[in-house]
N, C-alpha and C positions, 0 to 999 in steps of 0.2 A: 103925341098920340099916346093914349093910355092903354096899357095891356093889363088884363086881369091875370091873376095867378094861374087860373085854369088854362088860359090861352098860352101863357109862357110854358107851362108844363107840357102841353100838347106839342108846342113848337120844338122843344128840346127832344122829346120822344121821337118826333118825326125826323129831326136832324140826326139823331143817333142811328136811326134805322138806315139812313143813307150810307153811313160808314160801317155799319155792322155787316159782317160777312154772313150770308145766308147759306143754307144747305138744302139739298134736294131730299125730300121725304120719299121713302120707298115702302111699298106694300106688295102684295101679290094678287093675282087673279084667283078667286075662289071657284071659278068655273071657266071652262074654255070659252073663248070669244071667236065666233065665226067671222070670216072675211067674205070678200066677193061683192058682186053687184047688189045683193040684198042683205048686206051685212047689218046685223042688229045694232041699234043705237043705245043699248043698255049693257053695262058691264057690272060684274059682281066682284067686290074686292074684300080682302081680309080685314082691312082697316080703312076708315074714311078720314083719318088724320091728314090735315093740310088740303083737303078737298073743299073748295068754296064755290058756291054758285054765283054767277054774275049779279051784282047789285046788293049782295048781302052786307049789311052794315056791321061794324065792330060790336055794337050793342047786342046784335043778334048772334054773336059768335063768329062773325066773319072778319075780314081784314079792312073793311071800309071805315072811314071817318072823314070829317070835313077836310082834314089835312092829309089824310092817307086814303084816297078814294079806292073803291073796289078794283082789284086787279083781275085780269083774265087768268084763270087757272087751266093749265094744260097737264096732260099726262102722256108719258112716252112708254109704249109697250113694244118691245123689240125695236123696230124702226118705224112704227106708226105713231104719229102724234094725234091726240084727240083733245077736243075742247070739252071741259066740264060744264054742263048746262044746269042740271038739277041733281039734288042729293036726297036720297031717302034711306037713312041709315047707311048700309054698305052697298046699296043699289045706286049706281051712278048713271044718270042719263048723259049721253055724250054725243058730240058731233064728230064723225069719223074722218080720217084722212086730212088733217090740218097740215098746213105748210108744204103742200105738194106731196105728202106721203100717201100711201095706198092703204085702203081698208083690208088688212091682211088677217089671216087666222092666227090666233094665239092660244097656246096650251094653258090649261089650268095650272096654276103655280108659277106662271110667268111673272117676272118682276115688273112692277109698275112704278115709274119715277114721276113724282108729282111736284109741281111748283108753279110760280108765276111764269108767264110767257117769256120774260127776259132770262129765265134760267135755261132756256133751250135754244142756243144759237144754232145756226145752220152749218157754218163752216168749222173746220178743225183749226185750232190755234197753231201758230208757228213761232219759232224763236224763243226769246226769253220772257219771263213773267215775274211778277212780284206778288206773292201769295196774299200779303196783308192789304193790298189795294183792290183785290178782286171782289166783285159783288157776291159770287157764289163759288164754292168748290164742293165736289169736283166739277169740272167743266165737261158738259155732255153735249156732243155734237149729234143732233138727231139725224142728219143726213147719212153720216157714216156709221152711226151707232157706237162711236168710240168715246170712252171715258178717259179724261185727261186730269192729271194732277200737276201741281206746281210745288215741288219739294222745296222746303226751306233750308235743307242741309243735304249733305251727301254728294256723291259724284254728279248728280243731275240737279243740283241746287239752282233754283231760279230758271230752270229750263222746262218747257212743257214736256211732260212725260206721259206716255200712254200707259194706263193702268188696267185696262180691261175693255169690255164691250157691253153695251146695254142689251144686246141680243140674247134672248133665252133660247129660242129655237128659230134660227134664221132660215135655213133651207130644210123644207119638210118633205122633199120628194126623193130622198135617198132610197135606193132599192138594189138588192143584189140577189141573184139566183145561185143557190148552192147545189152542186151536183149530187145526185143520189149516191154516187161512188164514194163520197166523203162520209156517208152514214154507216153505222154498224148495226147488225141485227143479231141478238143473242137469244137462243132458246132457253127456257127455264124448265117447266114441268113437261115439256114435250121435246122432240128432237128434230133435227133437220133430215129431210129426205136426201138421198144421194144426189150430189151435185149442187146443193144449196149451202149458202146463198151464192148468188152470182149476178153480175151485171149482164143484162141482155138487151137486145133491141126489140121492143115490143111493137104492137100494131102502129102503123103510120110512122115508123122510124123513131119512136120515142124511147130513149134509153132509160131503163129503170133498174133498181136493185130489187131482185126477186128472191124470196125465201119460201120454200115449201116444207111443210111439216110432214112427219110420218103420220100414221093413223091414230096417234094419241092426242087427245085434247090437251091443251096447255096454253102457254103464253109465249109471245115473242116480245122482247124488249128492244126498242129502237132508240138509238142516240145519234144525233146529227150535230156536228159543230156549226156554229154560226160565225163564219169568218167574214168580217166586214172591215173596211179600212179604218184606221184611227190615227190619232196624233198622240204625242207623248207629253202634252201639257195638261196639268190638272184643270178640270172644269171646261176644257176645250175638246176638240175632236168630235166624235160622233156619239149619239145617244140612241140606243136600240129601243124602238117603240112597239114593234109587233113582228111576229113571224107567222108564216103559213107552212104547215106540214102537209105535203101532198102524198096521199096514200090510196091504195085500192086493194081489192081482195077478189080472188077467183076460186071457183069450185064450190065453196061453202060459205054461207054468211058468217061474219064475225059474231061471237057471243057478246062481246062488249069491248069498249075502248076506255082505258083509265084516263083520268085527267092528266094533261100534260104538265111537265115541270120545266122551268128554265133554271139552269144551273150555272154557277160561276166556278170555273176551274182556275185556281191560282197556283202558278208554278214558282219556284225560287226566283227571286229578283235577279235581273241582269247584273246588278252590282255585286252579287255573290258568285259571279262566274269564276269557276276554278276552285271554289270552296267545297267543303264536304257536302255530299248530297243531302237534301232535306226533303221532307214529305210534300206531296201535292195536296192542296186543300180543295175539296169540292163541297159547295154549299148551294142551297136553293137561293134563287134571286128573282127579281122582277116584281115583288109584291104580290098582290092578288091578281091572278090571271083570269081573263075572260075569254072563253072559247066561243067562236061563231062557226057553225050553229051550236046552240046550247046542247042539243041532242045530236051526237055524232052519228054519221052514217055507218051502217053495219052491212049493207046489202052488197051483193056481188057486182063487180064492174067487169067490163071487158078488158082484155090485156092492153095495157098502155093508157087506160082511162083512169083518172085519179080524182078523188074528192079533195076539196080544199078546206082544211081546218085552220081558221085564223085564230091566233093566240095573241091577245093584246095584253101588254104588261101594265099592271097597275102602277108600278114604279119604274119608269124608263131607266135603262142602264147606261151610264156614261162610261165610255171606254177611253182611257188615257194612259195606260201603262203597257209595257211590252211583255208582261208575264201573265196575262189573263186571257182565258178563252171562255166564251159563252156557248152553252149547248142547249138543245131542246131534246127532251126525253119523253117517251110515251110507251105504254105497255098495251099490247093488243092480245085479247083472249080469243083463241081459236075454238070453234064451236064443237067439233065432234070427231067421230071416228074416221071420217074421210080425210085424205090429205088436203090441206088448205094452203093456198098460196097468198102471201102478203107481198105487195109491191110498194116500194117507196119511189116516188117520182122526183123527189128533191125538196128543198126548203126555199121559201122566199123570205128574205129578211128586209125589214123596212126601218129606216133610221133618219134622224135629223142631224144636221151638221151645225156645230157651234164653232165659228171661225176664230182664228187667233186675232 
């Protein structure tokens, strides 16, 4: 049987690819991807490297050839596996929920893992491993979302070792209510009336923090801590995504409400316990904030009734240390010469959980 040089070269290239260790390509979503029953079948990514449509030949920029037929390209986002159908620049047409996964919602910026179907096994590995014989590293189990490595040296040499998780935002329904008693109200160019501020039980048994001004127009500054549970592992724990400040006003309409700020309060690290006291650093955080509604309510409410101002963080805040506090701050301008009452009903904090 006669082999041409071209066939022989193609054969050895193909043979080499069998023993060459592959790697999973990563990119990110450039826009959020909704989930649910009517989940869209198009996603937008930062880079389309390693995305190949079915049937695309090597001569067309794909992975196919007579000896290396086109492979099925899959992508894993959090714990959803999708099939790549068509590619138009960085717009990818996909089939959702492959491998028994669900069409879930994914945040903009979520990591997208891309590769042939063989790169995404269902089960977690167990026992020992030999890195040089594996088709791909890291090993990514799409069912558990766990990323595994096979160290060549060190205490875990040749043993499957968990190195992280593919989940960017796994649980998106975290919510906690923060009592108005945790908030503080400070007068600036006005002053408190006698007996203010105070926690009271308003209409219908709703506990609120109430502060009444004297007859001088001015501002009340409100600061509330956002106390949510966290873990102490970097890149894990919880990520704060939005907060709602609940407020109301009686007697006189508010003149204005300033834009809210999200602040990061950093205390001395626990590793410095017992050392000389150091300063506490307060900086703005959360990126560009978006308030809903865009025009905040200024009108009078009845006692115990509050407006809901939702503040969405442009840059979600990951909390994974034991010396950081996040606060929401807002300044309310009181309108006039009559005493005005500002009430704070509390704060609702919403977060996602990134598991260990």
